[in-house]
N, C-alpha and C positions, 0 to 999 in steps of 0.2 A: 924534629922539624915541625913547626906549627902549620897545619893545613889551612887552605883557603878555598873558597868556592864563590867566585864572582862571575856572573855571566858576561858583563862588559867591563873589562879591566882598563879601558882607555877613557872612560867617562868619569868626571868627578862625582863624588857622592853628594846626594841632596837629601833633605829631610823627607822622610817617607810620609805619604799622605795618610789621612785617617782611613780606617777600614771602612769599606763601603758594603752595601747589602749583598753585592755579588762577589766580593772577594772571599776566597776560601783559603784559610790558613790551617794547614794540617796540624794536629796536636803533636807536641814533642814527646819522644819516648821517655823512659825512665833514665834520666841523666842527671848528673850533678852540675850545678852552675854556681860559680862564686863571682860576686861583683865587688869591685874596689872603686868606690866613688870619691869624687873631690867635693861635690856640693850636696847639700841636703835635698835640693830639688830633684837631682838625678836619682839619689838614693830612694826618694819617695816614689818616683816613677817606676823604678825597678821593683820596689816592694809591691806596688799595685799590680805590676805585670805578673809577679809571682802568684797572685791570687786569681789570675785569669784561668778559665777552664782549660785552655789549651796547654797550660804549664802545670796542670794538676799533678802529673806524675813526676815532674822534675823536682829535685831537691835544691832549693835556692838559699844561699847564704850571702849576706851583704855586710861589707866592712868599709870603713872610710880610709883614706890615705892614698888612693890612686895606685899608680904603677910601683911606687916605692914600697908601699905596704905589701903589694903582691909579691915582689921579689923577695922580701924578707920572709913572708909566710911560706914560700915554697922552697926555701933553702933546706928545710928539714921535714917537709910534708909533701906527699904526692899531689900533683895538680889534678883538678877535676876535668870533666868532659868539656866544659865551656868556661872561659874566663871573660868577664866583662870589665873593661878598664875605662875609666874616665880620666881625661887629661885636659889641662888648660893651655899648655904650651906645646908648640910644634917640636922643638928640639928635645924637650924632656921625653916625649913619647917615643921618638926614634931611638934615643940612647937607652931608654928604659926597656924597650922591646928587645934590644940586643942583649941586655943583661938577663931579661926574663927567659930568653931562649936557652940560656945556659942551665937553668934550673927547671925548665918546662918539660914535661913528659911528652914523648912522641904521640901524635894524634890529638892532642889538646887543641881546641879551637878558640880563637881570640876574637872578641868583638870590641872595637874601640869607639868610645864616644868622645868627640872633641868639638871645638868651636871654630876650627879653621876649615874653610871650604875651598880647597886648593887641589888641583889635579896632580901637581907634582908630589904633594904630601901623600895623596891617595896612592899613587904608584909606588912610593917608597914603602908604604904600609903593606901593599900587596906583595911587594918583593920580599918583605920580611915574613910573609905568611899569614897576615891578618885575614880573617874570614869575612868581616864586615866592618864598615865604618859609618857611624851615624852622627849627624850634626846636632849638637845641643842647641836649645833645650829639646829633650825627647819626651814623647808621650808614652804611657804604658803600652799602647798597641804597637808602637815602634819597636819596643824591646821584645814584645811577644813575637812580632814578625821576624826580627833578626834571629832570635834563638830557634824558632820553629823551622825557619827556612834552611838552617844548617843541616837539617835531617830530612829534607825533601829534595830529591834530585831536580835540578832546574829544568831538565828536559823531559821529566816524567809528566804524564797526563794527570791532572788533579783528579783524585778519586776519593770516594768515601765521604760524601756530604750526607750528614744525618739530619733528617727532618722528623721532628716529633709532633704528633697530633694527639691532643688530649681534650676531653670534654670538661667544660666548666662545671657540669653537674651530670649525674647519671641519667641516661636516657635521652640525651640531646642529639644522638646520631653521629657522634664523633668517629666511631669505627666505620660507618658507612661513608662519611666524608673522606676519611683516610684512605680507604680502599679505592674509591673512585678517583681521588687525586693521584694516587700511585698509578692507576690505570692510564690516566691522561699523561703522566710523566713518561711512562713506558711507550704508549702507543703514539701519542701526538708529538711528543718531543724526542722520541726515538732514543731515550736514555735508559741504559740497562739499570734496572731497579729491583729491589727486594723489599717485601713487606714483612716486618717482624711483628707478630702478634704477641704482645706482652701480657695479655689477659689469659694466663695459663688455665684458669678454671672455667671461664665462660667465653673465651674468644670466639669470634664469628667469622674470621677471615677465611677459614676453610670452607664454610658454608657459602659465603659471598662469592668466592671464586670457583665454587663447585669442585673443590679438591678434598680428598680424604687420605692424606699421606700417613703411612704407618708411623713415621717419626717426625719430630719437629724440634722446636726451640727448647723444650723441656730436657731432651737428652743432652743438649749442650750445657744447660744451666746446672744440671745435676752431675756433670762430669767435666768440670772446668779444666782439669789437667789434660784431657784428651782433645781439647778444642784447638784445631788448626784449620788451614784452608781446605784440605782434603776432607776432614771430618764434617765441616759445615756444609760443604758442597753436597755431601751425601744426604744431608737433612733437608736440603732445599727441594721444593716441589715446583716444577716449571708450569706457569700459567699461560704465558705467551712467549714469543721469541725474545722479548725484552723484559719480561716481568717474572720474578720468582717469588715464592712464598716460604717463609719460615713459620710454620703453623703452630698454634697452641694445641695441646692435647684436648682441652675442653672436657676434662674428666675430673671427678671428685674423689678418686681413690687415694689421693695423698694431699697433704697440706702444703701450700706453696709459700712458705715463709723463707725469705732470703735476706742476706746482708745487703748493704748499700752497693757493694761492688759486684753483685752476683752476675750481672750481664756484661761486665767490662770486657771479658775475654771474647765474648760473642761479637760485640760491637767492633772491637779492635780488629778481629779477623775479617768481618764484613767490609770494613773500611779499605782493606788492602785489595779487595777483588771487585767491589761493586761501586760504580760511580754515585749511586743514590740509594740510601737506605731510609725507608719510611717506617717509623716506629708508631704502632698503634698502642698508645699508652692508656691503660684503664684508669677510670676515675677512682683513684685511691691515693692516699698520701702516706707512702712508705719511703724509707730511705732510698731504695733503688728507683722508685718512680720519680722522686725529686731529682736524683742524680741523672736519670735518663733525660729529663727536661733541661737541666742546667748544662749538661755536656753536649747537647745537640747543637748543630750549626744553625738551625732555624726551627722556630716553634709556631705551630698553629693551634689556637684555642677555638673550640667550637662551642657556641652558646645559643640558647633560645632566648627570645626577648621577654624575660620575666625578671622579677626583683632578685631572686636567689642567684640566677645566672649572672646578673649584673654585678652583684657583690663579689661572687667567686672569680669572675673574669678580672675585675679590678685587683683583687688580692693576688691572683696569679701573676698578672702583668707587673705589679709593683714589686713582688718578690723576685721575679726573674730579671727585671731591670737591675735591681740591686746586686744580684748574684752574677750578672753578665754585663758589667759596665762597658766592655769593649765590643759588644755585639749589638746588632740592630734590635730594637724592642720586639717582643713577640707580636705576631699578627693574629687577628681573630676574624671569624666569620659568624654571621647569624644564620641559624638553621631553623626549619619548621616555622617560617614566618607566615602569618595569616591563617592560623587555625580558627575555623568558624566558631563564633560565640566565646572565644577565649580572650579576656582582656590582655593586652600586650603593651610593653613599653615601646614607643616609636623608635625607629632607627636613629633619628636625630638626637633624641633624648639619651639613648643608649651611648651613642658616640660622644655626646657632650660629657657624660659622666666618666667615660673611659679616657677621654681626651685624644681619641683617634677614631678614624672611620673604619668600619669593617671592610674586609676585602670584597666580600659579596654578601648579599642577603638571599639565602636560598628559600624559595617559597615552599609552603606546605603542600606536597603533592602525594597524598597517601596511595593513590592508585598506582602511579608509576613506580614509586619506591617499593611498595608492597610486592608488585609483580617481579621487580628485579631481585628482591630478597628471596622470594619463594622459588624463583627459577635459578638461583645461583649465578646471576648475571650482573653486569654493571649497567648503569643508566645509559651509557653510550652505546651499549649493545642492543638495547631494546628501543631507544629513542635517540638516534644519533643527532638529530636536528633540534632536540629539545633545548630550551634556554638553560636548563640546569646543567646539561652536558657542557655548554660553553662556560658556565660558571666554574666547573671543576677544572677546566683548562686554564682559566684565568688564575685560579689559586696555584696550579702547578707552575705557571710561568712566574708568578711573584715569588714563590718559594725557591725556585731553582735559578731565577735570574735569566731564564732562557726564553726566546721567542718560539713560536710554533715552527716545527720543522717543515721545510719546504717539501711539498708533495709533487711528484712528477706530473707534468701537464698531460692531460688526457688528449688523445687523438680523436678527430671527428669520426674515425672508424671504430672507436672503442666499443660503443654499444652494439654494433653489428658483429664485431669479433666475439663479444661476450655471448651473444645469442648463438653463434656458431659453435662455441666451445660447449655451451649447455646442451645443444643437440648431439 
């Protein structure tokens, strides 16, 4: 029996909208997907979907011939986890599905792409066990959404949004921005979050949060076979009620050379337990650093207003746009703006070259940032009403798509009660 998973089985299927900045599509697990297309347009859309980061672990194969070719193929071969069928006619797909059911393995899920938008047809497809029905013409993101949603429980709370923060150049303060943004996500948006410090040799997250855990992310990277939820939980250091830290060892007793997939098991495990994961990605161009950026749900590039940062920011955005065609473009912010006697590229000129505006332009405030770094505190802890604190909250809201969490209204007796408690 082919399984199906539709939330509303009485409504006709409609073409899925394009992915928005706030939509979160969880990545598909390691599954096999075979598509049988009737038109080259659909085949091209499915092929493009297979190159999306969320289907990176899926094994996709595309053939022409539609349902007839699928029936013939599975007479002598096992069926994959997911079959994608394109059909032009209403009667052909119903009869074809009946025949396919005789050669289909139990548990295989079927997605049908058709041109008929009719509730009666949809109900017949559901009755036959079809998992999803999409109206042609389809876009790559429609195919990605259909496949990935098969492995996400409809009633489950969306978890595991990964936000990667990287500097366009060394020394631009990307780690400081990452840590303060994560603090705002956890404190002001009340979203359980974890900061993963990927700079194993020189990471500063432990210092910034005034934490010195005996273990951290290195233990997980060097023992990928042991990585599971319980193991990662033991490595986390709790900073606040909503914020945890996966710290870097920041030692030089070993060389941290990794393969491109070195952090995959850590990220996959964190996705299952944490609603928000902030990656502090060091400024280095390795296979795993590139992969961490491309596979993230959202990206923030931190730059200072000079020529090298402008060039690097543009190169990063261009590369990531090409590698992530179905995601919103990376966001960027300017940091350390207004250094005395330093020639700078104006915000307008920077934005004109990048072809987008920065989220915020953080002013050069050496005294407040220096005090926070030396005390192991966030900017919000030492200057709650400072304009930079508000900027970090703005970044947090843009990256998560969430507004500021509503705070309980204070009573006029609040200050008096606080004084009594103090006494």
